[in-house]
Each structure stands twice: as structure tokens, then as C-alpha cells.
C-alpha positions as CSV (number, residue, x, y, z in Angstrom):
1,M,10.4,0.3,-33.4
2,V,7.9,1.8,-31.0
3,L,6.1,-1.5,-30.6
4,T,9.4,-3.3,-30.0
5,L,10.3,-0.8,-27.2
6,W,6.9,-1.1,-25.6
7,R,7.3,-4.8,-25.3
8,Q,10.3,-4.4,-23.1
9,P,9.5,-4.6,-19.4
10,A,12.1,-2.0,-18.6
11,V,10.4,0.6,-20.8
12,R,7.0,-0.1,-19.2
13,V,8.5,0.2,-15.7
14,L,10.1,3.5,-16.8
15,L,6.8,4.9,-18.0
16,L,5.2,3.8,-14.7
17,A,8.0,5.6,-12.9
18,I,7.4,8.8,-14.9
19,A,3.7,8.6,-14.2
20,A,4.4,8.1,-10.5
21,V,6.7,11.1,-10.4
22,L,4.1,13.3,-12.0
23,C,1.6,12.2,-9.4
24,L,4.1,13.1,-6.6
25,L,4.7,16.6,-8.2
26,G,0.9,17.1,-8.5
27,F,0.3,16.1,-4.9
28,M,2.9,18.6,-3.6
29,T,2.1,21.6,-5.9
30,I,-1.6,21.6,-7.0
31,N,-3.7,24.2,-5.2
32,V,-0.8,25.4,-3.0
33,Q,-2.1,28.5,-1.2
34,T,0.3,28.9,1.7
35,D,4.0,28.9,2.4
36,W,6.1,26.0,1.4
37,A,7.3,25.2,4.9
38,F,3.7,24.3,5.9
39,I,3.2,22.4,2.7
40,L,6.3,20.3,3.2
41,Q,5.3,19.6,6.8
42,H,1.7,18.8,6.1
43,R,1.6,17.3,2.6
44,G,5.2,15.9,2.8
45,S,4.5,13.7,5.8
46,R,1.3,12.4,4.2
47,L,3.1,11.8,1.0
48,L,5.9,9.8,2.8
49,A,3.2,7.7,4.6
50,L,1.5,7.0,1.3
51,L,4.8,6.0,-0.4
52,L,5.6,3.6,2.5
53,A,2.2,2.1,2.4
54,A,2.2,1.6,-1.4
55,S,5.6,0.0,-1.2
56,A,4.6,-2.3,1.7
57,I,1.3,-3.4,0.1
58,G,2.8,-3.8,-3.4
59,L,5.8,-5.8,-2.3
60,S,4.0,-8.0,0.2
61,T,1.3,-8.9,-2.2
62,V,3.6,-10.0,-5.1
63,L,5.8,-11.9,-2.6
64,F,2.7,-13.6,-1.1
65,Q,1.4,-14.6,-4.5
66,T,4.8,-16.0,-5.4
67,I,5.0,-18.4,-2.4
68,T,1.3,-19.4,-2.8
69,H,1.4,-19.7,-6.6
70,S,-1.9,-17.8,-7.1
71,R,-2.7,-14.3,-8.4
72,L,-6.0,-14.4,-6.4
73,L,-4.5,-14.8,-2.9
74,T,-3.2,-11.8,-1.0
75,P,-2.2,-11.3,2.6
76,A,-5.4,-9.1,3.1
77,L,-7.7,-11.8,1.6
78,M,-6.1,-14.4,4.0
79,G,-6.7,-12.2,7.0
80,F,-3.1,-11.1,7.8
81,D,-3.8,-7.4,8.0
82,V,-6.7,-7.9,10.4
83,L,-4.4,-10.3,12.4
84,F,-2.2,-7.2,13.1
85,V,-5.3,-5.3,14.3
86,L,-5.9,-8.2,16.7
87,V,-2.3,-8.2,17.8
88,N,-2.6,-4.4,18.5
89,T,-5.7,-5.0,20.7
90,L,-4.0,-7.9,22.5
91,V,-1.0,-5.8,23.4
92,L,-3.2,-3.1,24.8
93,L,-5.1,-5.7,26.8
94,I,-2.0,-7.3,28.2
95,F,0.1,-4.2,29.0
96,G,-2.6,-1.5,29.3
97,G,-2.8,1.8,27.6
98,A,-1.3,3.7,30.5
99,E,1.9,1.7,30.5
100,L,2.2,1.6,26.7
101,A,1.8,5.4,26.6
102,G,5.2,5.6,28.3
103,W,6.9,3.3,25.8
104,P,8.7,4.7,22.8
105,N,6.8,4.2,19.5
106,S,9.6,2.1,18.2
107,L,9.4,-0.3,21.1
108,R,5.6,-0.6,21.0
109,V,5.3,-1.1,17.3
110,G,8.4,-3.4,17.3
111,L,6.8,-5.6,19.8
112,Q,3.5,-5.8,17.8
113,M,5.5,-6.6,14.6
114,L,7.4,-9.3,16.4
115,L,4.2,-10.9,17.6
116,M,2.7,-10.4,14.1
117,V,5.6,-12.3,12.5
118,G,5.2,-15.2,14.8
119,L,1.4,-15.5,14.5
120,A,1.6,-14.9,10.7
121,L,4.1,-17.8,10.3
122,L,1.8,-20.0,12.4
123,L,-1.3,-19.1,10.4
124,F,0.6,-19.6,7.1
125,R,1.7,-23.1,8.2
126,L,-1.9,-24.0,9.1
127,L,-3.5,-22.6,5.9
128,F,-0.8,-23.8,3.5
129,S,0.2,-27.1,5.1
130,G,-0.8,-29.0,1.9
131,S,-4.0,-30.5,3.2
132,V,-6.1,-27.8,1.4
133,R,-5.9,-28.1,-2.4
134,S,-8.9,-26.1,-3.6
135,L,-8.3,-22.4,-4.3
136,H,-11.9,-21.5,-3.5
137,L,-11.7,-23.3,-0.2
138,M,-8.5,-21.5,0.6
139,I,-10.1,-18.1,-0.1
140,L,-13.1,-19.1,2.0
141,L,-10.8,-20.1,4.9
142,G,-8.8,-16.9,4.6
143,M,-12.0,-14.7,4.7
144,L,-13.3,-16.7,7.6
145,A,-10.0,-16.2,9.4
146,G,-10.2,-12.5,8.7
147,M,-13.8,-12.3,10.1
148,L,-12.7,-14.2,13.2
149,F,-9.8,-11.9,13.9
150,R,-11.9,-8.9,13.4
151,E,-14.6,-10.1,15.8
152,L,-12.0,-11.0,18.4
153,S,-10.4,-7.6,18.1
154,E,-13.8,-6.0,18.5
155,L,-14.5,-8.1,21.5
156,G,-11.2,-7.1,23.0
157,A,-11.8,-3.4,22.2
158,R,-15.0,-3.5,24.3
159,V,-13.0,-4.5,27.3
160,L,-10.7,-1.5,26.9
161,D,-11.5,1.8,28.5
162,P,-12.3,4.8,26.2
163,S,-8.8,6.2,26.1
164,E,-7.3,2.8,25.2
165,F,-10.0,2.2,22.6
166,G,-8.9,5.4,20.9
167,I,-5.4,4.0,20.6
168,S,-6.6,0.7,19.1
169,S,-9.2,2.2,16.7
170,G,-6.5,3.9,14.7
171,V,-5.7,0.8,12.7
172,R,-9.2,-0.7,12.4
173,Q,-10.4,1.1,9.2
174,A,-8.6,1.8,6.0
175,S,-8.1,5.5,5.3
176,F,-5.7,7.1,2.7
177,S,-6.6,10.6,3.6
178,R,-6.0,10.4,7.4
179,V,-2.8,8.4,7.5
180,N,-0.9,7.8,10.7
181,T,2.1,10.2,10.3
182,E,3.3,9.7,13.9
183,L,4.8,6.3,13.1
184,L,6.6,7.3,9.9
185,A,10.1,6.8,11.4
186,V,9.5,3.3,12.8
187,S,7.5,2.3,9.7
188,A,10.4,3.4,7.5
189,V,12.9,1.5,9.6
190,A,10.7,-1.7,9.6
191,L,10.2,-1.5,5.8
192,T,13.9,-1.0,5.3
193,L,14.6,-4.1,7.5
194,G,12.1,-6.1,5.5
195,G,13.7,-5.0,2.2
196,L,17.2,-6.0,3.5
197,L,15.9,-9.4,4.5
198,L,14.3,-9.8,1.1
199,L,17.7,-9.2,-0.6
200,R,18.8,-12.4,1.0
201,W,16.3,-14.4,-0.9
202,R,15.8,-12.3,-4.0
203,R,17.6,-14.8,-6.3
204,Y,15.2,-17.5,-5.3
205,L,12.0,-15.6,-6.2
206,D,11.8,-16.5,-9.9
207,V,12.6,-20.1,-9.1
208,L,9.9,-20.3,-6.4
209,S,7.3,-19.1,-8.9
210,L,7.9,-22.2,-10.9
211,G,6.5,-24.5,-8.2
212,R,7.8,-26.4,-5.2
213,D,9.0,-29.5,-7.0
214,I,11.1,-27.5,-9.5
215,A,12.5,-25.3,-6.8
216,V,13.6,-28.3,-4.7
217,N,15.1,-30.0,-7.7
218,L,17.1,-26.9,-8.4
219,G,18.6,-27.0,-4.9
220,V,16.4,-24.4,-3.1
221,A,15.7,-25.1,0.6
222,H,12.0,-24.5,-0.2
223,G,10.5,-24.6,3.3
224,R,13.1,-22.3,4.9
225,V,13.1,-19.8,2.1
226,V,9.3,-19.7,2.0
227,L,9.1,-19.1,5.7
228,G,11.7,-16.3,5.5
229,I,9.8,-14.6,2.7
230,M,6.6,-15.0,4.7
231,A,8.3,-13.2,7.6
232,V,9.1,-10.3,5.3
233,V,5.5,-10.3,4.1
234,A,4.3,-10.1,7.8
235,I,6.6,-7.1,8.4
236,M,5.4,-5.3,5.4
237,V,1.7,-6.0,6.2
238,S,2.3,-4.6,9.7
239,V,3.8,-1.4,8.2
240,A,0.9,-0.9,5.8
241,T,-1.7,-1.5,8.5
242,V,0.0,0.8,11.0
243,L,0.0,3.6,8.4
244,V,-3.3,3.3,6.6
245,G,-5.3,0.5,8.3
246,P,-6.4,-2.8,6.8
247,T,-7.2,-3.0,3.1
248,L,-8.9,-5.9,1.4
249,F,-8.5,-5.6,-2.4
250,F,-5.9,-2.9,-2.9
251,G,-3.0,-5.3,-3.0
252,L,-4.8,-7.5,-5.4
253,L,-5.4,-4.5,-7.7
254,I,-1.9,-3.2,-7.9
255,A,-0.2,-6.6,-8.1
256,N,-2.3,-7.6,-11.1
257,L,-1.7,-4.2,-12.7
258,A,2.0,-4.9,-12.3
259,Y,1.7,-8.3,-14.0
260,W,-0.4,-6.9,-16.8
261,I,1.7,-3.8,-17.5
262,T,5.1,-5.6,-17.4
263,G,3.9,-8.7,-19.2
264,T,6.3,-10.9,-17.3
265,Q,6.6,-12.9,-14.1
266,R,10.2,-11.9,-13.4
267,H,10.4,-10.2,-10.0
268,R,13.0,-7.7,-11.0
269,W,10.2,-6.0,-12.9
270,T,7.0,-7.0,-11.1
271,L,8.2,-5.9,-7.7
272,P,9.0,-2.3,-8.6
273,A,6.0,-2.1,-11.0
274,S,3.7,-3.1,-8.1
275,V,5.2,-0.3,-5.9
276,L,4.8,2.3,-8.7
277,A,1.3,1.1,-9.5
278,G,0.5,1.6,-5.8
279,I,2.0,5.1,-5.7
280,I,-0.1,6.0,-8.8
281,C,-3.3,4.7,-7.3
282,L,-2.8,6.3,-3.9
283,V,-1.1,9.6,-4.6
284,G,-2.7,10.1,-8.0
285,G,-6.1,9.1,-6.6
286,Q,-5.7,11.7,-3.8
287,V,-4.7,14.4,-6.4
288,L,-7.7,13.5,-8.5
289,L,-10.3,13.4,-5.8
290,E,-9.1,16.0,-3.3
291,Q,-7.4,18.6,-5.5
292,L,-8.9,18.4,-9.0
293,L,-12.5,17.2,-8.3
294,A,-12.7,18.6,-4.7
295,S,-14.7,15.4,-3.8
296,T,-15.3,14.1,-0.4
297,L,-15.6,10.5,-1.7
298,P,-13.1,8.4,0.2
299,L,-10.3,7.1,-2.0
300,A,-10.3,3.8,0.0
301,L,-13.9,3.2,-1.1
302,V,-13.0,3.7,-4.8
303,I,-10.0,1.5,-4.6
304,E,-11.7,-1.3,-2.8
305,L,-14.6,-1.2,-5.3
306,A,-12.2,-1.5,-8.2
307,G,-10.3,-4.2,-6.5
308,G,-13.4,-6.1,-5.6
309,L,-14.6,-6.0,-9.2
310,L,-11.2,-7.3,-10.3
311,F,-11.4,-10.1,-7.8
312,I,-14.7,-11.2,-9.1
313,A,-13.5,-11.1,-12.7
314,L,-10.4,-13.1,-11.8
315,L,-12.4,-15.6,-9.8
316,L,-14.9,-16.1,-12.7
317,R,-12.1,-16.5,-15.2
318,G,-10.5,-19.1,-13.0
319,V,-13.8,-21.0,-12.7
320,R,-14.3,-21.0,-16.5
321,Q,-10.7,-22.2,-17.0
């Protein structure tokens, strides 16, 4: 009976949800030594940022792997998060930090996300036009694109004056302990918008995972739907990068955890499981390192190490197959 229940994806997702709730409670209550008003203001804002980042990274990774038909490829590995860093630098170069300082956060971030969506769709069409068939070549092209975007953003940052460089440097390095809480409202709105757009194509996701030919034969407007989902991925990548900076292997880690735990490819289970796995890794990792172990080891370093080892293992397994 117990084994039968454990095989049900719903039960596994429920257990993930319980573990995630325990991590949230631990984050808000362990080592509380001051009044709750300060705790809610300080830890609460950080917690919300981590929840938004985990949701954005988990959803965007699973969606990206669905339209690319590979568990190895992620938006970060293909350079999309670093592309947002480049967009941030370009906006500063074009408009100037003094003028942007007078803009509302929603307008500035909205403009960056709009540019990000356009450039991400263009990059996606170039990389996945069908001319490149080798997975290993695709990974190489994605990493080269990421390196190019990073170097271009660094070059642009050297042109900025020190005050403008401080604005642009906030999204250059991943950090889960120093999240950008000033953009919580606009990030939540953007993530909600991405989620609403995703609802439009949710019934096509399981069909898309079967491959292009099968999807077309079943009546799916493959090109239009894939580009729409890619636009949602670009929005979510922008949200995650704004809040915690670019990450390389975190999405790969939580997406594959979601596949492994649920034991299914159905998106009604893998999408929420990826979000819950991201919450457990981010929030639970912060509780373990900061509160229980009192360690100064960056959580981003631990997560990227685990994700990098998983990437190597998946790559080697693919080679052997």
C-alpha cells in the first residue's frame, strides 16, 4: 500500500510541498532574537525574493527543456541569463544612469525585459534553427554565447562611470544571501504575467515533449507555440537574474530533481515539483548554512558545484548511451 502511494506523482509532489513549507518555517523562526516586525521586514522580503527566484528558475528550465527536447540544455547553459546582464548594461549605456535614476523601477525593468524577450527569441531562432543537430555542439555554442555576452557586458561596464557601474554590477554575480529586494514588486508582476501567458499554452506542453513531428500531426501550431513559450522563458529568466543574478547549473539541478522525484514527464507534476525543489534548495540551503551551521560558505557556490557535477554525470551518461 505504501509503495503504491509512493509511486503516485501527486503523493511525491505533496511530500515536496511539506518539505518546502518546513524550510519556510525554519527560515522565518530559527534563531529569532528580535521583534517579529523586524523579522518579517528583513527575512520576509528575502524569503519572497527567494520564492520568486526559485519559481522563475524552475519553471523556465522545465519549459526550455520541453521545447528543446533535452534534459541537458537550460536557459543558463545557453547564455540567456548573461544576455539579460548585457541588456542591463546596454540600457545604461544608451540612456545613462542619471536619467534612469529618475525612472520608476517598473518602467526600467519593463524596458529591459522587453528587450530581453526580443533578443532571446532571436538567439533561440539562431541556435535552434535546425542546422545544428549535435547536442554537444549545441552546448558548446551556448557556452560560447554566454562567454561572449559576459565579455561584452564587461566591456560596456568599463565605459560607465563609477555610479552607473554600481547599478549594473548588481546582476553580474549570483548571490542567494544578498538578493535584490528593491525589485520585488515588479518581479512579482512580471512572473505573474509570465504565468498567465503560460496558461494559454499549458495544454500543448505534454504534446510538445513528444517531438515536433508528433505535435504538428496532432494539430499544434508548433512554431508559434514554441516561440510563445520561449517568450515566457525569457521573462522568467529576467526575473531570476534581476533578483539573484545569473546562475549556471541551478536550473539543471532542480529540473532533474523534479523529473527524478515525480517519475513522470507530465508537466502538471514536473512544473510544481521544480518550483518546490528550488524552494527547498534555496530556502533550506540558507537555513542549513546560515542558521544551523553558521557557515560563511556561499550557498551559490554549493549549488553550482552540485549542479556542475550533475551536468558532468548527465553528459557522460549521454555519451555512453
